[in-house]
VEXDREN-2710 file (C-alpha; in Angstrom, 1 decimal):
% VEXDREN-2710
k/r/px/py/pz
1/MET/1.2/-1.3/33.7
2/PRO/1.8/-5.2/33.1
3/GLU/3.1/-6.3/30.0
4/THR/1.2/-6.8/27.3
5/SER/1.2/-10.6/25.3
6/VAL/-1.6/-9.7/22.5
7/SER/-3.1/-6.5/21.5
8/THR/-5.3/-5.5/18.8
9/GLU/-7.1/-2.2/17.6
10/LEU/-9.9/-1.9/14.9
11/LEU/-8.1/-5.2/13.4
12/THR/-9.9/-6.0/10.1
13/VAL/-8.4/-9.6/9.0
14/GLY/-9.6/-11.2/5.3
15/TYR/-8.6/-12.6/2.0
16/SER/-7.7/-10.6/-1.4
17/GLY/-9.1/-7.5/0.4
18/THR/-12.1/-9.4/1.4
19/GLU/-13.6/-8.6/4.7
20/VAL/-14.2/-11.7/7.1
21/VAL/-13.8/-9.7/10.4
22/ARG/-13.9/-6.3/10.9
23/ASP/-12.9/-3.9/14.2
24/VAL/-11.3/-6.6/16.8
25/SER/-10.4/-4.8/19.4
26/PHE/-8.6/-6.2/23.1
27/CYS/-6.0/-6.4/25.3
28/LEU/-4.5/-9.8/26.5
29/PRO/-2.4/-9.4/29.2
30/ALA/1.0/-11.8/30.0
31/GLY/-0.3/-14.9/31.4
32/GLU/-3.6/-14.6/30.9
33/SER/-5.5/-16.9/28.5
34/MET/-8.9/-16.5/26.1
35/LEU/-11.1/-18.1/24.6
36/LEU/-12.5/-17.0/20.8
37/ILE/-15.7/-18.5/20.2
38/GLY/-18.5/-18.0/17.4
39/HIS/-20.3/-20.1/14.8
40/ASN/-18.9/-21.6/11.6
41/GLY/-17.9/-19.0/9.3
42/ALA/-17.4/-16.6/12.0
43/GLY/-14.1/-16.1/11.5
44/LYS/-12.3/-17.6/14.2
45/SER/-9.3/-19.2/12.1
46/THR/-9.3/-15.8/10.0
47/LEU/-8.0/-14.2/13.3
48/LEU/-6.1/-16.6/14.1
49/LYS/-3.9/-16.9/11.3
50/THR/-3.5/-13.1/11.0
51/LEU/-2.6/-13.0/14.7
52/PHE/0.7/-15.6/14.1
53/GLY/1.5/-14.0/10.8
54/LEU/0.1/-16.4/8.0
55/ILE/-2.3/-13.2/6.6
56/LYS/-1.9/-10.1/6.2
57/PRO/-4.7/-7.8/8.0
58/ILE/-6.8/-6.2/5.9
59/LYS/-6.3/-2.5/8.2
60/GLY/-6.0/-1.9/11.8
61/SER/-3.2/-2.7/14.3
62/GLY/-1.7/-5.2/17.3
63/ARG/0.7/-6.5/18.8
64/MET/1.9/-10.3/19.1
65/CYS/4.7/-10.9/21.9
66/GLY/6.0/-7.2/21.6
67/ILE/6.1/-7.8/17.7
68/PRO/3.7/-5.3/15.6
69/ILE/1.1/-7.5/13.5
70/GLU/1.4/-6.2/10.2
71/GLU/5.4/-7.4/10.8
72/CYS/4.6/-10.6/12.4
73/SER/6.0/-13.9/10.6
74/PRO/5.1/-17.2/12.2
75/PHE/9.2/-17.3/12.2
76/ARG/9.3/-14.7/14.4
77/LEU/7.1/-15.6/16.5
78/VAL/8.3/-18.7/17.5
79/ARG/11.5/-17.3/18.4
80/SER/10.3/-14.7/20.8
81/GLY/8.0/-17.6/22.4
82/ALA/4.7/-18.3/20.4
83/ARG/3.0/-21.6/19.2
84/PHE/0.6/-22.0/16.8
85/LEU/-1.2/-25.0/16.0
86/GLY/-4.2/-25.4/13.4
87/GLN/-6.9/-27.3/12.7
88/GLY/-6.7/-30.4/11.7
89/THR/-3.0/-33.0/11.9
90/ARG/-0.1/-32.6/9.3
91/SER/2.4/-35.0/9.7
92/PHE/5.1/-37.1/8.2
93/ASP/3.1/-40.6/8.6
94/HIS/5.8/-42.6/7.9
95/LEU/8.4/-41.5/10.6
96/ASP/8.2/-42.7/14.3
97/ILE/7.6/-40.4/16.8
98/ALA/11.0/-39.6/17.8
99/GLN/11.9/-38.9/14.0
100/HIS/9.2/-36.9/13.9
101/ARG/10.1/-34.5/16.7
102/ALA/13.5/-34.6/15.5
103/ILE/12.6/-33.3/12.2
104/LEU/9.8/-30.5/13.5
105/THR/11.8/-28.7/16.0
106/LYS/14.6/-28.5/13.5
107/LEU/12.2/-26.8/11.1
108/TYR/11.0/-25.0/13.9
109/GLY/14.8/-23.4/14.5
110/LEU/14.3/-24.8/18.3
111/PRO/16.8/-26.7/20.1
112/VAL/16.0/-30.9/19.6
113/GLU/15.2/-31.6/23.7
114/ALA/13.2/-33.5/25.9
115/SER/9.5/-31.9/26.1
116/ASP/7.2/-31.7/28.7
117/LEU/3.3/-32.5/28.2
118/GLY/2.6/-32.9/31.7
119/ILE/1.5/-36.7/31.5
120/ASN/3.0/-39.8/30.7
121/ASP/5.1/-39.4/27.3
122/GLY/5.1/-43.1/25.9
123/PRO/7.1/-44.8/23.7
124/THR/8.6/-43.1/21.2
125/ASP/9.0/-45.5/18.3
126/ARG/5.6/-46.2/17.2
127/ARG/4.5/-44.7/13.5
128/VAL/3.1/-41.5/14.1
129/GLY/0.5/-42.6/10.6
130/ALA/-1.1/-45.6/14.0
131/LEU/-2.1/-42.8/15.9
132/SER/-5.5/-41.6/16.5
133/MET/-6.6/-38.3/16.2
134/GLY/-6.4/-37.6/20.0
135/GLN/-2.9/-39.0/20.2
136/ARG/-1.4/-36.9/17.1
137/ARG/-2.9/-33.6/18.9
138/LEU/-1.0/-34.3/22.0
139/GLU/2.2/-35.3/19.9
140/ALA/2.0/-31.9/18.3
141/LEU/1.1/-30.4/21.6
142/ARG/4.7/-32.1/23.1
143/THR/6.5/-30.8/20.1
144/LEU/5.3/-27.3/20.2
145/SER/6.3/-27.5/23.9
146/VAL/10.2/-27.4/22.8
147/GLY/11.7/-24.3/24.0
148/SER/9.8/-23.4/26.9
149/PRO/7.2/-20.9/24.4
150/ARG/4.8/-18.0/26.8
151/LEU/1.7/-17.8/24.1
152/PHE/-0.1/-20.8/22.3
153/VAL/-2.5/-20.1/19.9
154/LEU/-4.5/-23.2/19.2
155/ASP/-7.7/-23.5/16.3
156/GLU/-9.9/-26.2/18.0
157/PRO/-7.3/-28.4/19.9
158/VAL/-10.1/-31.0/21.2
159/ALA/-12.2/-30.9/18.0
160/GLY/-12.8/-34.3/16.9
161/VAL/-10.5/-36.0/20.1
162/ASP/-12.0/-38.5/21.9
163/PRO/-12.9/-37.7/25.7
164/ARG/-9.9/-39.4/27.6
165/ASN/-7.7/-37.4/25.2
166/ALA/-9.9/-34.0/25.1
167/GLY/-9.4/-34.1/28.6
168/LEU/-5.6/-34.7/28.9
169/ILE/-5.4/-31.5/26.2
170/ARG/-7.7/-29.6/28.4
171/GLU/-5.6/-31.0/32.1
172/TRP/-2.0/-29.9/30.2
173/ILE/-3.5/-25.8/29.3
174/MET/-4.7/-25.7/32.7
175/LYS/-1.0/-26.8/33.9
176/ARG/0.7/-24.4/31.3
177/GLN/-1.7/-21.6/32.8
178/GLU/-0.9/-22.0/36.3
179/ARG/3.0/-21.2/35.2
180/GLY/2.1/-18.1/33.9
181/VAL/1.8/-19.3/29.7
182/SER/-1.0/-17.3/28.0
183/PHE/-3.0/-19.7/25.9
184/ILE/-5.8/-18.2/22.6
185/VAL/-7.8/-21.2/22.1
186/ALA/-10.9/-20.7/19.4
187/GLU/-13.2/-23.8/20.0
188/HIS/-16.9/-24.3/18.4
189/SER/-18.1/-26.7/21.5
190/PHE/-16.8/-24.4/23.9
191/ARG/-19.1/-24.8/27.1
192/ASP/-16.4/-27.1/28.7
193/LEU/-13.7/-24.6/28.5
194/LEU/-15.2/-21.7/29.7
195/ALA/-14.5/-22.3/33.4
196/LEU/-10.7/-22.7/32.1
197/PHE/-10.4/-19.2/30.3
198/PRO/-10.8/-16.0/32.0
199/ARG/-11.7/-14.0/29.3
200/THR/-13.7/-14.9/25.9
201/LEU/-14.0/-13.2/23.2
202/VAL/-16.9/-13.6/20.6
203/LEU/-17.1/-13.2/17.1
204/ARG/-21.0/-12.7/15.6
205/ARG/-21.7/-11.5/11.8
206/GLY/-18.6/-10.2/11.2
207/ALA/-17.7/-8.5/14.2
208/VAL/-17.0/-8.7/17.8
209/SER/-20.2/-9.0/20.2
210/TYR/-18.7/-9.5/23.4
211/PHE/-15.2/-9.4/25.1
212/GLY/-14.8/-9.7/28.8
213/SER/-15.5/-12.3/31.6
214/SER/-16.4/-16.0/30.4
215/GLU/-18.2/-16.3/34.1
216/GLU/-21.1/-14.2/32.6
217/LEU/-21.1/-16.4/29.4
218/ARG/-22.1/-19.2/31.6
219/ALA/-25.2/-18.3/32.4
220/ASP/-27.6/-19.0/29.5
221/ALA/-29.6/-15.6/28.5
222/LYS/-26.3/-13.8/28.5
223/LEU/-24.8/-16.1/26.1
224/ALA/-27.7/-16.3/23.8
225/GLU/-27.8/-12.2/24.0
226/VAL/-23.9/-12.3/22.2
227/TYR/-23.4/-15.4/20.6
228/LEU/-27.1/-16.4/18.8
END
């Protein structure tokens, strides 16, 4: 059987015992990628945070990079080759890009080395606080690329990003997929992303309404059936 990157079995997630999403089951083989979609409040971010050890599951089981989900922590997952990028931007705005990378890679416990986004890196003496939203997302991905990760968990990486930088992010995802890197990406505006991900998981009304081929969801009738 192929190596599994991520799997869950009847996983229920939420906060303080209150269920947000229940009975989530899926299996994502190593080297494959999945799009996670659903309306606002469907539980996408909660599920991603649980997978990455930021929130403990209420019940159920699963594995991330070979680690049982109930034992996952961000530190263990980063050391195992996984990376997480949450919503929004959090940065030390007064630092320049080079200083910012050095601090973050040290915090992650990773070697300070050149990282490859797959596009022109540009100058590193600019202050982080002067970057646009899209430029900050690209810079975050550069930093997370240190150490040759094999799994990225990204929460709305192109939300609020200008078209040019959103295109660069999609291009970067595609190039990494060609190298065998796995992705789990949640997005609210997902039409342009269906072609990049062979599998899609749809959350609706606190449960999984679909997990399977993204190609099927490109038909409006099928998408309406599982999403609306």
